[in-house]
N, C-alpha and C positions, 0 to 999 in steps of 0.2 A: 504494500500500500504506500502510495506517495505521501510524503509528510510535509506539511506547511511549517515554516520556521518563523517564529517571532523573535523579538529581542530576548537575549539570554535563554535561548532554547537549545536543548540537547538535540542532536541530529540522528541519534540511533536509539533504538528500543529493542531489548532482547526479544527474539522471535517467540519465546515461550509466553510472553506477556500478552494476553488477549485484549489489550486496551487500545482504543482509538484516541482517547484523551488522557494525557498524563500531565498533571500540574503539580509542581513541587516548590514550596516556599514562595508562592506568588504574593507580591506586595504591590499595592497601587496607592500612591498618595496624590492628593489634590491640595497643594500648598502644605500646610501643617497637618492637614487631616489625613489620617491613614484609613482608607476605605476598605482595602483588603490587607489582611495581616498574616503573612507567612502561611498562606492557604495551600492545602494539598487536596487533590481531587483526581480520581480515575474514573473513566467511563468505559465499559467494555463494548466491544463490537456488537451492534444489534440491541444494546440495552436502552430502555426508556427510563430516563431519570427526570424527576420533577424537583424543582428548587423552590422552596418556600421561604418567606421571611418578610418582616415589616418593611415598609418603604424606607429607603435610604440605607439598608443594611449591606448593599453591595451586589445584589443579584444581577441587575442589569449591567453593572460594571464588569462583572465576571463574564457575562455572555458576550459583551462587546470585545473583550480581550480574546476570547475563544474564536470570535468571528474575524479577528485581525483588524478591528476598527479602532483599537486603542493599543499603542505599542509602548507607552511611557511607563514601563513596568520594571520590576526586578524579580528574579526567580526564574524558574524553568517552566515552559509551556510547550507541549507537543500536541498538535492537532493535525488531522488529515487535510491534505490539499483540497479534496473535494468536500466542501462544506457549504451549507446554505443557511440563510436566516429569513425568518418571517417575523415581522414586528407587529405590535398592536395596531398601528396604522398600516394599511396595505401598501402605501407608498407607490401607487401606480402613476405613470406618466400620463397626464390628461390629454396630451397631444398625440398619443399613440393608441391605435386600436388594441383591444384586449389581447389578441394573439401576439401582437408585437411586444406587448409588455411582458409576456411570458418568456420570450426568448431574448429579451433585452440583456445585453452584456455578454452573451455567449460569443465565443471567438469566431465562429463561422458566420456566413451570411444568414439573415433571418430565415428560419425554416418553418414555414406555416404548418407543414404536416406534423412536425415534431411538437409544435405548440398545441395543435388540435388534440394530439394524443394525450398530452399532459392535462389539458382542459377537460377532456373526456374522463380522465381518472377522477377528477374532483366534481364531475357531474355538471359542467357548465360549458361544454363545447358549443352549445347553441348560441352562446353570447360572444363568440370569438371575434366577430366583426363590429361589435359595439364599441362606443367610446366609454371609458371608465366612469364618466359622470352620470351615466344612466343606470349604473349597477346599484343594487342594494348593498348594505354593509356586509351581509353574509356572502353575497356574490363576489364582492371585491376581495374579501378575505380568502375565498376559494381560488381566485386568480393568483393571489399572493402565494398560496400553497403550491399551486401549479408551477409558478415561476421558481420556487425553491426546489421542487422535486424534479423538474426537467433537467437539472444539473446532475442528477443521479448521485446525491451526496452520500458520503460515508458517515457524515455527522450533520444532523438537522437541528438548528438552534431556533427555538420558539420563544419570543419575548412577549408574554401575555397576549397571544394572538386573538383570544376570544373576549377580552375584557370589555370591548365596546359593543358587543353584540347583545341583542335581547335574549331573554332566557331560553326560548324555544330554539332560536337560531344557534345559540351557544351549545345546546345539547347536541344538535345535529352536527355542528362543527367538531365537537369532541369525538363523536362516533366516527366521523370521517377521518380524523387524524389517527385514531386507533387502527382503523382499517388500512390506511395508507402505510403506517409504520409496519404492520404485519406483512404487507405485500412487498414493501421495498427492503425491509430488513436492516435499515440504517440505524445507527445510534441516534437518540434524541435527547436533548436537554430542553426541558420546558420550564420557563420561569413563570410562576403564577402566584397569586394571592389566595387562590381557591383550594382549600384543603380537599374538598370532595372531588374536584377535578383531578388533583394530583393522585388521589387514591384510585380513581376510576381508570386512569391511563397508565400509570407507571409501574415499573418493576422495583424501583427504589425511590424513596422520598428523602431529600436532604433539607434540613432546616438551617438557614444561615442567620447568625447573630453577630453583630459587631465585627463584620469582616472575616469571619471564619465559619466553617461548617461545624455547627454545634451539636447536631444530632442527625443520625441516619436511621431510616426505617425501611427494612426490606419487606415488600408486599408479596406475600405468598398466596393470595386469594386467587381462586379460579376466575377465568374470564368467560363470558362477560360478568362484571361485578354488580352486586345488588346493594344499594345504599341501605336497605332494610336489614341486611345481614348483621347479626350482633357483633361478629368479628370486625366487620367494616366499621361499625359504630365505635368499637373499642379503639381501633387504630385512629379514627378521626379525633376521638377525645384525647388520645395521647399526643397527637400532633398539635392540636389546639392548645394543650397545656404547655408544650414547648414554645408555642408562639405567644404565650401570655394571655390566652383567652380561656376563661373558666366560667363555671356556672351556666353551661348550656348556651352561651352566646353564639351567634352565627359566625362562621369563619370569615365573613367579609369584614369583621371588625379587626382581623389580624393585620 
């Protein structure tokens, strides 16, 4: 697997280590403020990891570093060259048709057939020739996912991609991401504030506090998962406790 190199990054990884992400001693400062503090992280090939934490704890900073959007770091970071990002805002170019947004930035000439195939995977190929401004929020986010997946990433980075969606659209988008992950087999790091979302989708949930990974929870529940399952409820309660939410308050307070 090809490896992307960031500042202070090791170039080799033992072949016996089944990881696509290796982070060791990662530190990121903004002026005097230390946002990430000697952070360590590994993500295995094909693993779905969710990252929880209060606003300002460093979740999105970590994701931006893994996406190679922030290089002012110290420590070691190893990520695959083939990686894609989907943000909370779809970030579509309004002057390009939907299909051209999907293949935007790819090295070859715009390939409509390739774009249509990616849009078909997310159930929106019928909107290929539309302008982004006529899309609903859910449709725009599907285009964003198609644009990420058309690159056939070994690592898919999702930065709260469902946060701006209404409840029903969000549920459908979560189900879609779960299906796409199982189909493509790439590793996924999902940054979210939603504990239930993290438990529904991930193999492992990490809780970030004060710039470090403070807690790890491996999710051994069968898929598809049932929020009414007592074991699911127990995991949710434990994670909420780590997030400082108690007495049955909803996870959105985290």
